[in-house]
ZALUMGU-808674 format. One record per atom (N, C-alpha, C): y, z, x; residue number from 0; atom name; residue in three letters. Coordinates in steps of 0.2 Angstrom, whole numbers. Last residue first. Layout:
% ZALUMGU-808674
      y      z      x  seq  atom  type
      Y      Z      X  NUM    CA   ALA
...
This chain:
% ZALUMGU-808674
      y      z      x  seq  atom  type
     98    119    -67  145     N   UNK
     99    116    -60  145    CA   UNK
     94    109    -63  145     C   UNK
     99    129    -76  144     N   UNK
    103    125    -75  144    CA   UNK
    104    120    -72  144     C   UNK
     88    138    -63  143     N   UNK
     91    138    -69  143    CA   UNK
     93    134    -69  143     C   UNK
     81    141    -54  142     N   UNK
     77    134    -57  142    CA   UNK
     82    133    -63  142     C   UNK
     89    150    -44  141     N   UNK
     88    140    -45  141    CA   UNK
     85    137    -51  141     C   UNK
     88    162    -52  140     N   UNK
     96    160    -55  140    CA   UNK
     93    150    -52  140     C   UNK
     71    165    -50  139     N   UNK
     76    163    -55  139    CA   UNK
     83    156    -55  139     C   UNK
     73    163    -37  138     N   UNK
     70    159    -40  138    CA   UNK
     71    156    -46  138     C   UNK
     85    172    -32  137     N   UNK
     84    169    -31  137    CA   UNK
     82    162    -36  137     C   UNK
     75    183    -37  136     N   UNK
     81    184    -40  136    CA   UNK
     82    175    -38  136     C   UNK
     60    185    -31  135     N   UNK
     61    182    -36  135    CA   UNK
     70    184    -41  135     C   UNK
     64    178    -16  134     N   UNK
     65    182    -22  134    CA   UNK
     65    179    -26  134     C   UNK
     52    164     -8  133     N   UNK
     61    167    -10  133    CA   UNK
     58    173    -12  133     C   UNK
     41    170      5  132     N   UNK
     45    167     -1  132    CA   UNK
     52    170     -5  132     C   UNK
     37    177     18  131     N   UNK
     36    169     17  131    CA   UNK
     38    166      8  131     C   UNK
     48    183     28  130     N   UNK
     46    184     23  130    CA   UNK
     44    172     19  130     C   UNK
     40    187     42  129     N   UNK
     43    182     40  129    CA   UNK
     44    184     32  129     C   UNK
     38    203     44  128     N   UNK
     36    200     47  128    CA   UNK
     40    193     41  128     C   UNK
     37    218     60  127     N   UNK
     40    214     55  127    CA   UNK
     37    207     54  127     C   UNK
     28    231     59  126     N   UNK
     30    227     57  126    CA   UNK
     31    221     56  126     C   UNK
     26    248     65  125     N   UNK
     27    246     60  125    CA   UNK
     26    237     63  125     C   UNK
     20    256     71  124     N   UNK
     16    253     65  124    CA   UNK
     18    248     62  124     C   UNK
     26    255     84  123     N   UNK
     17    249     84  123    CA   UNK
     14    250     80  123     C   UNK
     35    263     81  122     N   UNK
     37    255     85  122    CA   UNK
     30    253     82  122     C   UNK
     30    273     80  121     N   UNK
     31    270     77  121    CA   UNK
     34    265     77  121     C   UNK
     23    276     93  120     N   UNK
     20    275     88  120    CA   UNK
     24    275     80  120     C   UNK
     37    276    100  119     N   UNK
     31    271    102  119    CA   UNK
     25    273     97  119     C   UNK
     43    286     96  118     N   UNK
     45    282     90  118    CA   UNK
     39    275     95  118     C   UNK
     32    298     98  117     N   UNK
     35    294     90  117    CA   UNK
     35    292     93  117     C   UNK
     35    296    116  116     N   UNK
     28    295    112  116    CA   UNK
     29    292    104  116     C   UNK
     47    300    115  115     N   UNK
     46    294    117  115    CA   UNK
     40    291    113  115     C   UNK
     47    314    113  114     N   UNK
     50    311    108  114    CA   UNK
     50    301    107  114     C   UNK
     37    318    121  113     N   UNK
     37    319    114  113    CA   UNK
     39    316    108  113     C   UNK
     45    319    131  112     N   UNK
     38    312    130  112    CA   UNK
     36    314    121  112     C   UNK
     56    325    127  111     N   UNK
     59    318    133  111    CA   UNK
     47    315    130  111     C   UNK
     49    338    132  110     N   UNK
     54    334    124  110    CA   UNK
     55    327    123  110     C   UNK
     46    336    142  109     N   UNK
     43    342    137  109    CA   UNK
     45    337    133  109     C   UNK
     52    337    156  108     N   UNK
     52    335    148  108    CA   UNK
     48    331    145  108     C   UNK
     44    345    169  107     N   UNK
     46    345    162  107    CA   UNK
     48    340    157  107     C   UNK
     41    340    181  106     N   UNK
     50    342    182  106    CA   UNK
     50    346    173  106     C   UNK
     35    328    189  105     N   UNK
     29    334    185  105    CA   UNK
     36    340    184  105     C   UNK
     34    309    184  104     N   UNK
     40    317    186  104    CA   UNK
     35    325    181  104     C   UNK
     26    303    174  103     N   UNK
     26    303    182  103    CA   UNK
     29    306    186  103     C   UNK
     32    302    164  102     N   UNK
     25    303    164  102    CA   UNK
     22    305    171  102     C   UNK
     40    291    165  101     N   UNK
     42    301    161  101    CA   UNK
     35    306    164  101     C   UNK
     37    283    166  100     N   UNK
     41    284    170  100    CA   UNK
     40    292    172  100     C   UNK
     30    279    155   99     N   UNK
     25    281    161   99    CA   UNK
     28    283    165   99     C   UNK
     42    281    145   98     N   UNK
     37    285    145   98    CA   UNK
     31    287    151   98     C   UNK
     47    272    149   97     N   UNK
     53    276    152   97    CA   UNK
     48    280    154   97     C   UNK
     41    259    147   96     N   UNK
     40    259    154   96    CA   UNK
     41    267    155   96     C   UNK
     37    261    135   95     N   UNK
     34    262    137   95    CA   UNK
     33    262    146   95     C   UNK
     55    261    129   94     N   UNK
     50    266    130   94    CA   UNK
     43    265    131   94     C   UNK
     52    242    134   93     N   UNK
     58    246    139   93    CA   UNK
     54    255    136   93     C   UNK
     44    240    124   92     N   UNK
     38    240    128   92    CA   UNK
     46    241    136   92     C   UNK
     51    242    111   91     N   UNK
     42    244    114   91    CA   UNK
     41    245    124   91     C   UNK
     63    231    117   90     N   UNK
     63    239    114   90    CA   UNK
     58    242    116   90     C   UNK
     52    221    111   89     N   UNK
     60    222    121   89    CA   UNK
     60    229    123   89     C   UNK
     52    219    102   88     N   UNK
     45    223    109   88    CA   UNK
     49    222    113   88     C   UNK
     66    223     95   87     N   UNK
     58    226     98   87    CA   UNK
     51    226    101   87     C   UNK
     67    204     98   86     N   UNK
     70    215    101   86    CA   UNK
     67    219     99   86     C   UNK
     58    199     91   85     N   UNK
     60    198     97   85    CA   UNK
     61    205    101   85     C   UNK
     64    204     80   84     N   UNK
     56    205     84   84    CA   UNK
     57    204     91   84     C   UNK
     75    198     76   83     N   UNK
     76    203     81   83    CA   UNK
     66    207     82   83     C   UNK
     75    183     78   82     N   UNK
     77    187     87   82    CA   UNK
     75    195     85   82     C   UNK
     65    183     68   81     N   UNK
     62    181     76   81    CA   UNK
     63    185     78   81     C   UNK
     77    185     60   80     N   UNK
     71    190     59   80    CA   UNK
     66    190     65   80     C   UNK
     87    175     58   79     N   UNK
     86    181     61   79    CA   UNK
     78    188     61   79     C   UNK
     78    167     56   78     N   UNK
     79    167     62   78    CA   UNK
     84    174     69   78     C   UNK
     76    163     42   77     N   UNK
     71    170     50   77    CA   UNK
     73    164     56   77     C   UNK
     87    168     41   76     N   UNK
     83    172     39   76    CA   UNK
     80    172     42   76     C   UNK
     89    153     43   75     N   UNK
     95    157     44   75    CA   UNK
     87    165     44   75     C   UNK
     77    149     32   74     N   UNK
     79    147     38   74    CA   UNK
     82    150     41   74     C   UNK
     85    154     18   73     N   UNK
     77    155     19   73    CA   UNK
     76    155     31   73     C   UNK
     93    142     19   72     N   UNK
     97    149     20   72    CA   UNK
     91    157     22   72     C   UNK
     91    130     20   71     N   UNK
     92    132     26   71    CA   UNK
     94    140     24   71     C   UNK
     84    132      6   70     N   UNK
     80    133     12   70    CA   UNK
     85    132     19   70     C   UNK
     98    133     -1   69     N   UNK
     91    138     -1   69    CA   UNK
     85    137      6   69     C   UNK
     99    118      0   68     N   UNK
    105    125      5   68    CA   UNK
    101    132      4   68     C   UNK
     92    111     -5   67     N   UNK
     94    109     -1   67    CA   UNK
     96    119      5   67     C   UNK
     92    117    -20   66     N   UNK
     86    118    -17   66    CA   UNK
     86    117     -6   66     C   UNK
    104    111    -22   65     N   UNK
    107    121    -20   65    CA   UNK
     95    121    -19   65     C   UNK
    102    100    -19   64     N   UNK
    110    103    -16   64    CA   UNK
    107    109    -15   64     C   UNK
     93     96    -32   63     N   UNK
     90     94    -22   63    CA   UNK
     97    100    -20   63     C   UNK
    102     98    -43   62     N   UNK
     95    104    -40   62    CA   UNK
     93    105    -33   62     C   UNK
    110     90    -39   61     N   UNK
    113    100    -42   61    CA   UNK
    107    100    -36   61     C   UNK
    103     77    -44   60     N   UNK
    106     78    -38   60    CA   UNK
    108     88    -36   60     C   UNK
     98     82    -56   59     N   UNK
     92     82    -49   59    CA   UNK
     97     82    -44   59     C   UNK
    103     92    -69   58     N   UNK
    106     86    -64   58    CA   UNK
    103     85    -58   58     C   UNK
     93     95    -78   57     N   UNK
     94     89    -82   57    CA   UNK
    103     87    -75   57     C   UNK
     77     99    -75   56     N   UNK
     82     98    -71   56    CA   UNK
     88     89    -75   56     C   UNK
     62     86    -83   55     N   UNK
     67     94    -86   55    CA   UNK
     74     98    -81   55     C   UNK
     56     81    -66   54     N   UNK
     58     82    -76   54    CA   UNK
     60     91    -78   54     C   UNK
     60     77    -53   53     N   UNK
     62     83    -53   53    CA   UNK
     63     81    -61   53     C   UNK
     46     74    -54   52     N   UNK
     46     79    -47   52    CA   UNK
     54     84    -51   52     C   UNK
     50     61    -63   51     N   UNK
     43     66    -62   51    CA   UNK
     43     71    -58   51     C   UNK
     56     54    -52   50     N   UNK
     58     57    -60   50    CA   UNK
     55     61    -63   50     C   UNK
     50     53    -42   49     N   UNK
     55     57    -43   49    CA   UNK
     57     58    -48   49     C   UNK
     39     43    -48   48     N   UNK
     40     49    -41   48    CA   UNK
     42     57    -44   48     C   UNK
     46     34    -52   47     N   UNK
     41     39    -55   47    CA   UNK
     39     44    -52   47     C   UNK
     51     28    -38   46     N   UNK
     56     30    -46   46    CA   UNK
     51     33    -50   46     C   UNK
     37     26    -34   45     N   UNK
     45     30    -27   45    CA   UNK
     45     33    -34   45     C   UNK
     36     15    -40   44     N   UNK
     30     23    -40   44    CA   UNK
     37     27    -37   44     C   UNK
     41      4    -39   43     N   UNK
     43      6    -45   43    CA   UNK
     40     12    -42   43     C   UNK
     43      4    -25   42     N   UNK
     48      6    -27   42    CA   UNK
     47     11    -34   42     C   UNK
     30     -3    -24   41     N   UNK
     31      6    -18   41    CA   UNK
     38      8    -26   41     C   UNK
     30    -15    -28   40     N   UNK
     24     -7    -34   40    CA   UNK
     28     -3    -30   40     C   UNK
     39    -25    -22   39     N   UNK
     42    -19    -28   39    CA   UNK
     37    -13    -29   39     C   UNK
     43    -25     -9   38     N   UNK
     38    -19     -9   38    CA   UNK
     40    -15    -18   38     C   UNK
     45    -37     -8   37     N   UNK
     38    -40     -6   37    CA   UNK
     38    -26     -3   37     C   UNK
     56    -43    -18   36     N   UNK
     51    -38    -17   36    CA   UNK
     50    -37    -14   36     C   UNK
     54    -58    -24   35     N   UNK
     58    -55    -23   35    CA   UNK
     59    -48    -18   35     C   UNK
     42    -56    -35   34     N   UNK
     45    -63    -33   34    CA   UNK
     52    -64    -26   34     C   UNK
     45    -42    -38   33     N   UNK
     39    -42    -37   33    CA   UNK
     41    -50    -32   33     C   UNK
     58    -34    -46   32     N   UNK
     55    -39    -44   32    CA   UNK
     50    -43    -37   32     C   UNK
     62    -18    -41   31     N   UNK
     57    -20    -43   31    CA   UNK
     53    -28    -46   31     C   UNK
     76    -21    -33   30     N   UNK
     70    -19    -27   30    CA   UNK
     61    -20    -34   30     C   UNK
     80    -38    -29   29     N   UNK
     80    -33    -33   29    CA   UNK
     74    -26    -31   29     C   UNK
     97    -37    -18   28     N   UNK
     90    -39    -20   28    CA   UNK
     88    -31    -24   28     C   UNK
    114    -45    -21   27     N   UNK
    110    -42    -19   27    CA   UNK
     98    -42    -20   27     C   UNK
    119    -53    -30   26     N   UNK
    118    -59    -23   26    CA   UNK
    111    -51    -20   26     C   UNK
    126    -46    -37   25     N   UNK
    126    -47    -40   25    CA   UNK
    116    -53    -36   25     C   UNK
    128    -25    -25   24     N   UNK
    133    -35    -27   24    CA   UNK
    128    -39    -32   24     C   UNK
    124    -18    -22   23     N   UNK
    129    -17    -28   23    CA   UNK
    133    -23    -30   23     C   UNK
    108    -16    -14   22     N   UNK
    117    -17    -14   22    CA   UNK
    119    -17    -20   22     C   UNK
     94    -15    -20   21     N   UNK
     94    -14    -11   21    CA   UNK
    104    -11     -8   21     C   UNK
     92    -12    -36   20     N   UNK
     92    -18    -30   20    CA   UNK
     97    -10    -23   20     C   UNK
     87    -12    -51   19     N   UNK
     88     -7    -46   19    CA   UNK
     88    -12    -41   19     C   UNK
     94    -18    -67   18     N   UNK
     89    -18    -59   18    CA   UNK
     91    -14    -58   18     C   UNK
     96    -21    -85   17     N   UNK
     96    -14    -79   17    CA   UNK
     96    -20    -74   17     C   UNK
    106    -32    -93   16     N   UNK
    101    -33    -90   16    CA   UNK
    102    -24    -87   16     C   UNK
    121    -34    -98   15     N   UNK
    117    -29   -104   15    CA   UNK
    108    -30   -101   15     C   UNK
    124    -41    -87   14     N   UNK
    125    -42    -95   14    CA   UNK
    118    -42    -97   14     C   UNK
    121    -32    -77   13     N   UNK
    121    -40    -78   13    CA   UNK
    122    -43    -83   13     C   UNK
    122    -16    -71   12     N   UNK
    121    -21    -73   12    CA   UNK
    119    -26    -75   12     C   UNK
    114     -5    -55   11     N   UNK
    112    -10    -60   11    CA   UNK
    115    -14    -61   11     C   UNK
    112      7    -45   10     N   UNK
    108      4    -48   10    CA   UNK
    116      0    -56   10     C   UNK
    103      4    -31    9     N   UNK
    110      5    -35    9    CA   UNK
    107      4    -40    9     C   UNK
     99     12    -16    8     N   UNK
    101      9    -21    8    CA   UNK
    101     10    -23    8     C   UNK
    101     16      7    7     N   UNK
    104     20     -5    7    CA   UNK
    100     14    -10    7     C   UNK
     81     20      7    6     N   UNK
     89     20      2    6    CA   UNK
     94     17      7    6     C   UNK
     67      6     10    5     N   UNK
     74     14     13    5    CA   UNK
     79     13      6    5     C   UNK
     54      3      0    4     N   UNK
     62     -3      2    4    CA   UNK
     65      4      2    4     C   UNK
     39      9      4    3     N   UNK
     48      9     -1    3    CA   UNK
     52      7      1    3     C   UNK
     28      2     10    2     N   UNK
     31     10     11    2    CA   UNK
     36      7      4    2     C   UNK
      9     -1      5    1     N   UNK
     15     -3      8    1    CA   UNK
     20      3      7    1     C   UNK
     -9      1      4    0     N   UNK
      1     -5      0    0    CA   UNK
      5     -2      5    0     C   UNK
């Protein structure tokens, strides 16, 4: 099966007839006419696929824009979480090194030893997970109206 014609596409009306073309002028190619466009079948399937994917959305362009914005927000948060995870790993390594140094010193430091041991235990129990989904509120807002 051939690939659909690259965008942009234009909806053109000529004397009551509707065409989808690869340009805004009469002379441009009708993308659904098999005699003119070798990709006519793929173009028709593309239209049906897009229409069905956006079924029930009164403003498909707004819906896609909102989806893109939401994906960008998610990616920004993912980067922040990844950076925080790296920082936590670095801090844990520093705590473990401080613990080793204090354990080598025989001059007491019991309070510090206990504090570091507690911090290491907490850090190892804490897991920073990347978000797998958007919040329910974000999904609800996204699906309303667009």
